[in-house]
C-alpha positions as CSV (number, residue, x, y, z in Angstrom):
1,M,-5.0,-56.9,-3.5
2,N,-4.1,-60.0,-1.6
3,E,-5.9,-59.8,1.8
4,K,-2.6,-60.9,3.5
5,L,-0.8,-57.9,2.1
6,G,-3.5,-55.3,2.9
7,I,-3.3,-52.3,5.3
8,A,-5.2,-54.2,8.0
9,H,-2.6,-57.0,7.9
10,F,0.2,-54.5,8.0
11,W,-1.3,-52.8,11.0
12,A,-1.9,-56.1,12.8
13,Q,1.7,-57.1,12.3
14,G,3.2,-53.8,13.4
15,D,4.4,-53.0,16.9
16,A,4.0,-49.8,19.0
17,I,6.8,-48.0,17.2
18,S,5.4,-48.7,13.7
19,H,1.9,-47.7,14.9
20,G,3.3,-44.5,16.3
21,V,5.1,-43.6,13.1
22,A,1.9,-44.3,11.1
23,L,-0.2,-42.2,13.4
24,A,2.4,-39.4,13.3
25,L,2.2,-39.3,9.5
26,L,-1.6,-39.4,9.6
27,L,-1.7,-36.4,12.0
28,M,0.8,-34.5,9.9
29,S,-1.3,-35.1,6.8
30,V,-4.5,-34.0,8.5
31,V,-3.1,-30.8,9.9
32,S,-1.3,-30.0,6.6
33,W,-4.5,-30.4,4.6
34,T,-6.4,-28.4,7.2
35,I,-3.9,-25.5,6.8
36,I,-3.9,-25.9,3.0
37,I,-7.7,-25.7,2.6
38,G,-7.9,-22.8,5.0
39,K,-5.2,-20.8,3.3
40,V,-6.7,-21.5,-0.2
41,V,-10.0,-20.1,1.0
42,A,-8.2,-17.1,2.6
43,Q,-6.3,-16.4,-0.7
44,L,-9.5,-16.5,-2.7
45,R,-11.1,-14.1,-0.3
46,A,-8.1,-11.8,-0.4
47,R,-8.0,-11.6,-4.2
48,A,-11.7,-10.6,-4.2
49,S,-11.5,-8.0,-1.5
50,I,-8.2,-6.3,-1.4
51,M,-8.6,-4.1,-4.5
52,A,-12.2,-3.1,-3.5
53,A,-11.1,-2.4,0.0
54,M,-8.3,-0.1,-1.0
55,Q,-10.4,1.8,-3.5
56,S,-13.2,2.3,-1.0
57,F,-10.6,3.5,1.6
58,W,-9.0,6.1,-0.7
59,N,-12.4,7.3,-2.0
60,A,-13.7,8.0,1.6
61,S,-14.2,11.6,2.6
62,S,-12.9,11.2,6.1
63,R,-10.7,9.0,8.3
64,T,-13.7,7.6,10.1
65,Q,-15.5,6.7,6.9
66,A,-12.2,5.3,5.5
67,L,-11.8,2.9,8.4
68,E,-15.4,1.8,8.3
69,T,-15.2,0.9,4.6
70,M,-11.9,-0.8,5.0
71,R,-13.2,-2.9,7.9
72,K,-16.2,-3.8,5.9
73,D,-14.5,-4.6,2.6
74,D,-11.2,-6.1,3.8
75,R,-11.9,-9.8,4.3
76,T,-8.3,-10.6,5.1
77,G,-8.3,-8.3,8.1
78,V,-4.6,-7.3,7.7
79,F,-5.2,-4.1,5.8
80,A,-7.9,-3.0,8.2
81,M,-5.6,-3.7,11.1
82,V,-2.7,-1.6,9.7
83,A,-5.1,1.2,8.7
84,T,-6.7,1.2,12.2
85,D,-3.4,1.3,14.0
86,A,-2.0,4.1,11.9
87,V,-5.1,6.3,12.2
88,L,-5.2,5.8,16.0
89,A,-1.5,6.7,16.2
90,A,-2.1,9.8,14.2
91,Q,-5.1,10.8,16.3
92,A,-3.1,10.2,19.5
93,W,-0.2,12.3,18.3
94,E,-2.5,15.1,17.2
95,E,-4.4,15.2,20.5
96,R,-1.1,15.4,22.5
97,A,0.1,18.2,20.2
98,E,-3.2,20.2,20.4
99,N,-3.2,19.9,24.2
100,G,0.4,21.2,24.4
101,I,1.7,17.9,25.8
102,N,5.4,17.3,25.1
103,T,5.8,14.6,22.4
104,G,9.4,14.0,23.4
105,G,10.9,15.4,20.3
106,V,9.2,12.8,18.1
107,D,7.4,14.2,15.1
108,A,4.3,12.9,13.6
109,G,6.1,11.1,10.7
110,E,8.4,9.2,13.0
111,F,5.6,8.3,15.4
112,I,3.2,7.0,12.7
113,G,6.1,5.4,10.9
114,R,7.0,3.3,13.9
115,T,3.4,2.3,14.4
116,L,3.1,1.3,10.8
117,Q,6.3,-0.7,11.0
118,Q,5.2,-2.7,14.0
119,S,1.6,-3.2,12.6
120,T,3.0,-4.3,9.3
121,L,5.2,-6.9,11.0
122,L,2.2,-8.3,12.9
123,A,0.2,-8.4,9.7
124,Q,3.0,-10.3,7.9
125,A,3.1,-12.8,10.7
126,R,-0.7,-13.2,10.4
127,V,-0.4,-13.7,6.6
128,E,2.4,-16.3,6.9
129,R,0.7,-18.2,9.7
130,G,0.9,-22.0,9.0
131,L,3.7,-21.9,6.5
132,T,6.3,-22.9,9.0
133,F,4.4,-26.1,9.8
134,L,4.0,-26.9,6.1
135,A,7.8,-26.4,5.6
136,S,8.5,-28.6,8.6
137,V,6.2,-31.3,7.3
138,G,7.7,-31.1,3.8
139,S,11.2,-31.6,5.1
140,T,10.6,-34.2,7.8
141,A,7.8,-36.4,6.6
142,P,10.0,-38.4,4.1
143,F,12.4,-39.1,6.9
144,V,9.7,-40.1,9.3
145,G,8.4,-42.5,6.6
146,L,11.9,-43.8,6.0
147,F,12.4,-44.5,9.7
148,G,9.1,-46.5,9.6
149,T,10.4,-48.5,6.7
150,V,13.7,-49.2,8.3
151,W,12.0,-50.3,11.5
152,G,9.5,-52.4,9.6
153,I,12.3,-54.2,7.7
154,Y,14.2,-54.8,11.0
155,H,11.1,-56.1,12.6
156,A,10.5,-58.5,9.7
157,L,14.1,-59.8,9.8
158,V,13.9,-60.3,13.5
159,G,10.7,-62.4,12.9
160,L,12.6,-64.5,10.4
161,S,15.7,-64.9,12.5
162,G,14.7,-68.3,13.9
163,A,13.7,-69.8,10.6
164,T,15.9,-72.6,9.1
165,Q,14.8,-71.8,5.6
166,V,13.8,-68.4,4.2
167,V,10.9,-68.5,1.7
168,L,10.6,-65.5,-0.6
169,D,6.9,-65.1,0.2
170,K,7.6,-64.8,3.9
171,V,10.1,-62.0,3.2
172,A,8.3,-60.1,0.4
173,G,5.2,-59.5,2.4
174,P,6.7,-57.9,5.5
175,V,9.2,-55.9,3.4
176,G,6.6,-54.7,1.1
177,E,4.4,-53.6,4.0
178,A,7.4,-51.8,5.5
179,L,7.9,-49.9,2.3
180,I,4.4,-48.5,2.5
181,M,5.9,-46.2,5.2
182,T,8.1,-44.6,2.6
183,A,5.2,-44.0,0.2
184,A,3.2,-42.6,3.1
185,G,6.0,-40.2,4.0
186,L,6.1,-38.9,0.4
187,F,2.3,-38.7,0.2
188,V,2.4,-36.4,3.3
189,A,5.4,-34.4,2.2
190,I,4.7,-33.6,-1.5
191,P,1.4,-31.7,-1.0
192,A,3.0,-29.7,1.9
193,V,6.0,-28.7,-0.2
194,L,3.9,-27.7,-3.2
195,A,1.4,-25.8,-1.0
196,Y,4.3,-24.0,0.8
197,N,5.8,-22.8,-2.5
198,A,2.4,-21.7,-3.9
199,F,1.4,-19.8,-0.7
200,T,4.8,-18.2,-0.4
201,R,4.5,-16.7,-3.9
202,A,0.9,-15.6,-3.2
203,N,1.9,-14.0,0.1
204,R,4.7,-12.0,-1.6
205,L,2.1,-10.3,-3.6
206,V,-0.2,-9.6,-0.6
207,L,2.8,-8.3,1.4
208,A,3.9,-6.1,-1.5
209,Q,0.4,-4.6,-1.6
210,L,0.4,-4.1,2.1
211,D,3.8,-2.4,2.0
212,G,2.6,0.0,-0.7
213,F,-0.6,0.7,1.3
214,A,1.4,1.4,4.4
215,H,3.6,4.0,2.6
216,S,0.6,5.7,1.1
217,L,-1.1,5.7,4.5
218,H,1.9,7.3,6.0
219,A,2.0,10.0,3.4
220,W,-1.7,10.7,3.9
221,L,-1.6,10.9,7.7
222,V,1.6,12.9,7.9
223,A,1.4,15.3,4.9
224,G,-2.2,14.9,3.8
225,V,-1.1,13.6,0.5
226,R,-3.6,11.3,-1.2
227,L,-3.6,9.6,-4.6
228,D,-6.0,11.2,-7.0
229,G,-8.5,9.2,-9.0
230,Q,-6.2,8.7,-12.0
231,A,-3.3,7.6,-10.0
232,R,-5.5,5.2,-8.0
233,A,-6.8,3.7,-11.2
234,A,-3.2,3.2,-12.5
235,T,-2.2,1.6,-9.3
236,V,-5.1,-0.8,-9.3
237,T,-4.4,-1.7,-12.9
238,A,-0.8,-2.5,-12.1
239,L,-1.7,-4.6,-9.1
240,H,-4.2,-6.6,-11.2
241,A,-1.5,-7.2,-13.8
242,A,0.9,-8.4,-11.1
243,Q,-1.8,-10.8,-9.8
244,A,-2.3,-12.2,-13.3
245,H,1.4,-13.1,-13.5
């Protein structure tokens, strides 16, 4: 590449605004890739641990053992959080009922159900953390780059305004350098958009598993209903099939 048309030359010819746009795009890219790498690692850990964590939980002989195994096996932390909140809610309601304390007309199913609903919403927010930033980067980075391009072209034309004769080489260089901003905006936006779509799809599966787990947990804590071994195996097989697709 001609040294006069390199990145260093572009940076040297730019002003404070063009430098600010370039730094903004660089910051957006760094944060986006940090989120992407972190969530890829989290997704891989989730796939490896969710099934084992749920099997260990339902195979446990007591609530205490179930929570211990879930906390140990659930690397995502969200299933363990929901299970812990639900079990603590069930224990709190049972203690009040055993001590003859008025529960305010709220039965165990309603009380545990409210706890599960709140805990599931918090878990969903935790699973979807970072997606809003990726969506924002994907939608705004091209326009940030376009603004840098427009400003660069304007800056180049202002620099040529006093010339009596316009030479193509003097125009092509600054304009080409300004167009780098558009390419930079797309370079930042495209990975963010692709990652957002991929993580949204993966999160739907995790949240569906979490919702099913919460319903099963509610049935167990309220009515003592637990899946037997055959039903558990069928559920796990179905979830594995869903993951494959």
